[in-house]
C-alpha positions in Angstrom: 107.0 -145.1 85.5 106.8 -146.2 82.0 107.1 -149.8 81.2 109.7 -151.4 79.8 107.8 -152.4 76.4 106.3 -148.8 75.8 109.7 -147.5 75.7 110.6 -149.7 73.6 107.6 -149.0 71.0 107.6 -145.1 71.7 111.5 -145.7 70.4 110.2 -147.7 67.3 108.1 -144.6 66.5 109.6 -141.9 67.1 111.4 -142.0 63.9 108.4 -142.5 62.0 107.2 -139.5 64.0 109.5 -137.3 64.0 109.6 -137.2 60.1 105.5 -137.0 59.9 106.1 -133.7 61.8 108.6 -132.4 61.2 109.5 -132.5 57.6 111.7 -129.3 57.4 113.4 -129.6 60.0 116.0 -132.6 58.8 119.4 -132.4 59.8 120.0 -133.9 55.5 117.6 -130.3 54.4 118.4 -129.9 51.1 116.1 -126.8 50.7 117.6 -123.8 52.1 116.0 -120.3 50.8 118.7 -118.0 51.9 117.5 -114.1 51.9 118.8 -111.3 53.0 117.7 -110.6 56.8 117.2 -107.7 59.4 119.2 -109.4 62.5 123.0 -107.9 62.8 125.9 -110.6 61.2 128.4 -110.9 63.7 131.3 -111.2 60.4 133.8 -109.0 61.0 133.2 -108.0 57.0 130.3 -106.6 55.7 128.0 -108.1 53.9 125.5 -106.7 51.5 122.0 -106.6 52.7 118.6 -106.2 51.8 118.9 -104.2 48.2 118.3 -105.3 44.6 122.4 -106.8 44.9 122.7 -108.8 48.3 119.8 -111.3 47.8 120.5 -115.1 45.8 118.9 -118.5 46.5 121.0 -121.4 46.4 120.2 -124.8 47.5 122.3 -127.5 49.1 122.5 -129.4 52.4 124.4 -127.4 54.3 127.9 -128.1 56.0 129.3 -125.4 58.2 132.6 -126.7 59.4 133.2 -127.4 55.3 132.1 -124.3 54.6 135.0 -123.1 56.4 137.6 -125.1 55.5 137.7 -126.8 59.3 137.6 -129.4 61.5 134.8 -130.2 64.2 137.3 -129.5 66.6 137.9 -126.6 65.5 138.2 -123.5 68.6 137.2 -120.4 68.7 140.3 -118.6 67.0 140.4 -120.9 64.8 136.9 -120.6 62.9 137.9 -116.9 62.9 141.2 -116.8 61.0 139.4 -119.4 58.7 136.2 -116.9 58.2 139.0 -113.7 57.2 140.7 -116.0 55.1 138.0 -116.7 53.7 136.5 -113.6 53.3 139.8 -112.2 51.6 139.4 -114.1 48.7 135.9 -113.8 48.2 134.7 -110.9 49.4 132.6 -108.9 46.6 135.0 -105.8 47.0 137.9 -108.0 46.1 135.8 -110.4 43.7 133.1 -109.9 41.6 132.4 -113.3 40.1 128.9 -115.2 41.2 130.7 -117.8 42.4 133.0 -115.6 44.8 129.7 -114.1 45.8 128.0 -117.3 46.9 130.7 -118.9 48.7 131.4 -115.5 51.1 127.7 -116.1 51.7 128.0 -119.4 52.3 131.0 -118.4 54.8 130.0 -115.9 56.5 126.4 -117.5 57.1 128.8 -120.6 58.7 130.5 -118.0 60.8 127.6 -116.5 62.3 126.8 -120.3 63.5 129.9 -121.8 64.5 131.2 -118.2 66.3 128.4 -118.5 68.8 128.4 -120.8 70.8 125.6 -121.9 72.2 124.5 -122.0 68.6 127.2 -124.1 67.6 126.3 -127.0 70.1 122.8 -127.3 68.7 123.9 -127.2 65.0 126.7 -129.9 66.3 123.2 -131.4 67.9 120.6 -131.3 65.2 122.4 -130.4 62.3 120.9 -127.7 60.7 117.3 -128.0 61.8 119.2 -127.2 65.6 119.7 -123.6 64.7 116.8 -122.8 62.0 118.0 -123.1 58.4 115.6 -125.1 57.2 112.5 -122.7 58.9 114.0 -119.7 56.9 113.0 -121.2 53.2 109.6 -121.2 54.4 108.8 -124.8 54.0 107.2 -126.8 57.4 105.1 -125.2 59.3 104.9 -121.4 57.8 107.2 -118.4 58.0 106.8 -116.3 61.4 106.3 -119.7 63.4 109.4 -121.8 64.7 109.4 -125.7 65.9 110.4 -126.0 69.8 112.5 -129.7 69.2 113.3 -129.9 72.9 109.6 -130.0 73.3 109.7 -133.0 71.5 111.5 -134.9 72.9 110.3 -133.9 76.4 106.6 -135.4 75.1 108.3 -138.5 74.5 110.5 -139.0 77.5 108.4 -137.6 80.4 110.0 -133.9 80.0 105.2 -133.3 79.8 105.9 -130.2 77.4 106.2 -126.9 78.3 103.1 -124.1 77.9 104.1 -120.6 77.1 106.5 -119.1 79.4 108.6 -121.9 80.3 112.1 -122.1 80.3 113.0 -123.0 77.0 110.1 -121.3 75.2 111.6 -118.2 76.5 113.6 -117.4 72.7 115.3 -113.6 73.6 114.8 -111.1 70.6 117.9 -110.2 68.8 118.8 -107.2 71.1 121.5 -104.8 69.1 121.4 -102.6 66.5 120.3 -103.6 62.3 121.8 -101.9 59.7 119.7 -100.1 57.2 119.2 -100.6 53.9 121.4 -99.7 50.5 120.5 -97.9 48.0 120.9 -97.7 44.3 121.1 -94.6 42.2 121.8 -94.5 38.8 124.4 -91.5 37.3 125.3 -90.8 33.6 128.7 -89.9 32.9 130.5 -88.0 29.9 133.1 -90.4 28.0 135.7 -87.5 29.3 134.5 -88.3 32.6 134.5 -91.3 32.8 138.1 -91.8 31.1 139.7 -89.3 33.9 137.7 -89.7 36.8 136.2 -86.1 38.0 133.0 -85.3 41.0 129.7 -85.2 40.5 126.8 -84.2 42.6 123.9 -86.0 43.2 120.6 -85.1 44.7 118.9 -88.6 46.6 116.5 -89.7 49.0 117.0 -91.3 51.9 116.4 -92.2 55.3 117.7 -90.9 58.5 117.0 -90.6 62.7 114.5 -88.2 63.4 116.0 -85.7 65.2 112.5 -85.2 67.6 113.1 -88.9 68.9 116.4 -89.5 68.3 115.8 -92.1 66.1 114.0 -94.2 69.3 110.7 -94.1 68.0 109.3 -92.9 71.3 108.2 -89.2 72.5 110.5 -87.9 74.6 109.8 -88.0 77.7 106.6 -90.6 77.3 108.1 -94.7 79.1 109.0 -97.6 77.9 107.8 -100.9 79.6 108.8 -104.4 79.0 106.0 -106.1 77.2 103.7 -107.8 80.0 102.2 -110.2 77.5 105.6 -112.0 75.8 107.7 -111.0 79.2 110.3 -108.9 76.9 110.7 -111.8 74.2 109.1 -110.6 71.6 107.5 -113.7 70.8 104.2 -115.5 71.4 104.1 -119.4 72.8 101.8 -121.7 71.6 100.8 -124.8 72.4 99.0 -127.6 70.4 98.5 -131.0 72.1 98.7 -134.1 69.7 98.2 -137.9 69.7 102.3 -138.3 70.0 102.6 -135.1 73.1 102.7 -131.4 72.9 102.7 -129.4 69.9 104.9 -125.9 70.4 104.9 -123.3 68.1 106.8 -119.8 68.8 105.3 -116.2 67.1 105.5 -112.9 66.9 103.9 -111.5 69.7 100.9 -109.2 68.8 100.9 -107.1 71.4 104.4 -105.3 71.0 105.1 -107.1 67.4 108.1 -108.5 68.1 109.9 -105.6 69.5 109.3 -107.0 73.3 108.7 -103.3 74.8 105.4 -101.0 74.8 105.3 -97.7 74.4 103.1 -94.6 76.2 103.3 -92.9 73.8 105.4 -92.9 70.1 107.2 -89.7 68.3 104.3 -87.9 66.3 107.2 -86.8 64.3 107.9 -89.7 62.7 105.0 -91.6 63.9 106.7 -94.5 66.4 109.4 -95.4 63.2 112.3 -93.8 64.6 112.9 -92.7 60.8 112.1 -89.3 58.3 112.6 -89.3 54.5 115.2 -86.6 53.9 116.7 -85.5 50.7 120.2 -84.5 50.6 123.3 -83.5 48.0 126.1 -86.2 47.7 129.5 -85.6 46.1 130.5 -88.7 44.2 134.3 -89.4 42.9 134.2 -90.8 40.2 138.3 -92.7 39.7 140.2 -92.5 36.1 139.6 -95.1 33.8 135.8 -96.4 34.9 133.5 -97.7 32.5 129.5 -98.2 31.3 128.4 -100.7 34.4 130.5 -100.6 36.7 129.0 -99.5 40.4 130.9 -98.2 43.5 129.7 -97.5 47.0 129.7 -95.0 48.6 129.4 -96.4 52.1 126.8 -94.8 54.9 124.8 -93.1 52.7 122.0 -95.8 52.3 119.2 -95.7 54.4 119.3 -95.2 58.6 118.9 -98.5 60.7 116.2 -98.7 62.8 116.4 -97.6 66.3 119.2 -95.5 66.0 121.4 -98.7 63.9 124.1 -97.4 61.2 123.1 -96.6 58.2 123.3 -99.2 54.7 125.6 -98.4 51.3 125.3 -96.1 48.4 125.1 -98.1 45.6 125.8 -95.5 41.9 125.3 -97.5 38.9 127.4 -95.6 36.4 126.2 -94.8 32.3 128.5 -93.5 30.4 128.0 -91.1 27.4 129.0 -92.2 23.8 131.4 -89.7 22.1 130.7 -89.3 18.6 134.7 -89.3 17.9 135.8 -92.3 19.5 135.2 -96.3 20.6 136.5 -97.5 24.1 137.5 -100.9 24.4 138.8 -101.0 28.5 142.2 -98.5 28.3 142.2 -98.6 24.9 140.9 -95.8 22.4 139.7 -96.8 19.0 139.4 -94.1 16.3 139.4 -92.6 12.3 140.7 -90.4 10.8 140.4 -89.6 6.3 142.9 -89.0 4.6 142.8 -88.4 0.6 144.1 -90.7 -1.8 146.9 -88.7 -2.8 148.0 -87.9 1.3 147.8 -92.0 1.1 149.9 -92.4 -1.7 152.6 -89.7 -1.0 152.2 -89.6 2.9 151.1 -86.8 4.6 151.5 -85.0 8.6 147.8 -85.1 10.0 146.7 -84.0 13.2 144.5 -86.9 15.2 141.7 -86.5 17.8 143.1 -88.2 21.1 141.3 -88.7 24.2 143.0 -85.1 26.1 143.6 -83.7 22.8 145.3 -84.0 19.5 148.7 -85.2 18.1 150.0 -84.9 14.9 151.1 -88.2 13.3 153.1 -89.0 10.2 151.0 -91.2 7.7 153.4 -92.9 5.5 154.0 -93.2 1.4 151.9 -95.6 0.5 148.7 -96.0 3.3 146.7 -98.6 2.4 143.1 -98.0 2.9 141.9 -99.5 6.9 145.3 -99.5 7.9 145.4 -99.3 11.6 148.4 -96.9 13.4 148.9 -97.1 17.2 150.0 -94.1 19.1 151.2 -96.0 22.6 150.5 -93.9 25.9 147.6 -92.1 24.6 144.5 -94.4 25.3 141.8 -94.9 28.8 143.9 -95.3 32.0 143.8 -98.7 33.8 140.8 -98.3 36.4 143.4 -98.7 39.9 146.1 -97.2 38.1 145.4 -93.9 36.6 149.5 -93.5 36.2 149.3 -96.9 32.8 147.3 -95.5 30.3 146.4 -98.1 27.0 146.9 -97.0 23.2 145.2 -94.9 20.8 144.6 -96.7 17.0 143.7 -94.8 14.5 142.0 -96.5 11.1 143.4 -94.0 8.0 140.7 -94.0 5.6 141.3 -93.6 2.3 139.0 -90.6 0.3 138.5 -91.8 -3.1 136.6 -88.8 -5.0 133.9 -90.6 -7.7 134.1 -86.9 -10.3 137.6 -85.7 -10.7 138.8 -82.5 -13.2 140.1 -82.6 -16.4 143.6 -81.7 -14.9 143.8 -84.0 -12.5 142.4 -87.3 -14.9 145.5 -85.9 -17.1 147.6 -86.8 -14.2 146.4 -89.5 -12.9 146.8 -90.8 -17.1 149.7 -89.8 -17.1 150.8 -91.5 -13.8 149.5 -94.6 -15.8 151.5 -94.5 -19.0 154.2 -94.6 -16.5 153.5 -97.1 -14.8 152.2 -95.7 -11.7 148.6 -98.1 -12.2 151.3 -100.9 -11.9 151.8 -103.8 -15.3 150.7 -106.3 -13.1 147.2 -104.6 -12.8 147.8 -103.6 -9.3 146.2 -100.3 -8.1 147.8 -97.3 -6.3 146.4 -99.0 -2.5 147.9 -102.6 -3.5 151.5 -102.0 -4.5 
């Protein structure tokens, strides 16, 4: 049994030792590099995965209870209810702002930690260090390694450390389906299709489950056994002796590459991947009222997940072709019409092209150059409510000839003598 003086000495040097050994596992670490992971989310709402649209980087000290807006004594039902409330408010499908995206990712991470009793217990005891969020940032001892805090405390207080295969060293690999990657497709559509909607067909190449091995990656008839090197955990433990005790690290198993299984013979059709590249035609429904830069999500048309996991989503990024006749701002359409100076003075009826045909408008007498006229309800449908349409605004351009015939000049001179030019010196279009 250790003497009281030795125990007192260990208690004094313990904070310094931990600070030296574990700089990236401090419960108040302020560096968290959040990237999409391949592990399945426990969230009841979908979260974008490893794609150009799903990664974010944020530096902060996490408080998962604060992120969900609950107290530390909240039970499982309160945690789930709080997450659903946050998801309804900040989910990317209902709130596209960057701030909402960050809040949803924080809430999703908090739910993953707090909804699992064992993970929550480690978080309550050790903070972020207990759940490995600091390790995810790439700091400390490098990626692919984790520090087992239990072994360090045991080395100080009589545990003596545990070698590979010890009870606490057995970290079970995550099982269950892993969702495949999202894909992006850039689609150019006509101005008319953007306004009124339509259907487009696109051909994509994505990963599908292998038909020969049904996505397992194993040759039919071949046997699959638990890896003898790691005992099915998918990880190997290494112990380094230090003056302060045994330092234990965890790495991906070199024999099974983290799967926890060894296979006699892999599928030759997919080279053991369980996935094959396939070409497929997909129908895309374009809703009325979309604009340049909008994106559409087609569920489950991304890459298939490994080992029979669900497919990711296909994101369609829209590029709208221009129309020389129109300009558009949301549901409002803008165009120009040119009339003669005689029609501008006397008034006339002219036909104006609109997005769904032509309409006849009356140009009132004395119409001024660049005067704007509104055609109500002839703009584009509003996105999400095709029954409501914006307005069409027409700018009247007056064609004033540079050269006139002798007869025209005589008539204009006569009009000026009779006061048509205005005694105040104002022209026809300023009266």
